[in-house]
N, C-alpha and C positions, 0 to 999 in steps of 0.2 A: 455489523453492516458488511455487505459484500460488494465487490466491484470487479472490473476487468482492467488489466494493465493496458493503458493507452500508449505510454511512453516510459522509457527508463534509460538513464545515462549511467553506465557502469563506473565512469570516472568520478562523478559527483555523488553517485548512489541516490539520486533523486529522480522524480518522474511525476506521472499523473495516472489516475485511474478514472474510469467511467463507471458511475453508478448505474443501476438498472433503469433509472428514469432519464438517463442521458446526461446527468450533471457530471462535469469534470472536476475532480479534486486533485490538487497538487500534493505531493509529499516530499519531505526533505530527507537528508541523510540520517538524521536522528530517528525519524519514524521508520525508515528502512532498517536501520541497525537494531532497533527495538524488537523487530519481528524475527530476527535471527536468520534471515535469508542471506544468500551470497550473490544471487542473481535473480532478476525478474525478466520475463519475456513478454512481448506484445501478445495480447489475447489471453494471458494467464489469469485465472480466477483467483482472487485474493480476499482475505478478511481484513477489515480495517477497524482499528480502535480509534475513537475520536476523543479529543479534549476540546470541548466547545465546538467550534467550526474548523478546527485544525486536525489533520490526521496525525495521530501520535504513534501508531504502529501499523505495519503492513506485514502480513504473513500469508502463507498458503491457506486456502480454504479448508484443507484437511488438518491443519495444525491449530492448536489452541492459541488464543491471544495471550500475550504476557499479562501478568497481574497489573492493575492500574495503580 
C-alpha cells in the first residue's frame, strides 16, 4: 500500500500518511523504525506495511518493505 506523508514528528518518530483515497492513517515510532528511515518529510511518497488496521512499517516507495 502507498501513501503520502501528511505529518511527521522527528522527536517521537511518529506521524500520519494520507492514502490515495484521502484516508488518514497514523503510524507510531515502531512502524517508522521498522522501515529503516531516519526522517520523513511532508508530501513524501511512502510504502506502508499493514498488520490488520495498524501501520506496521513505513519506508520510501523505492525501498522494499521489511519481511513480515
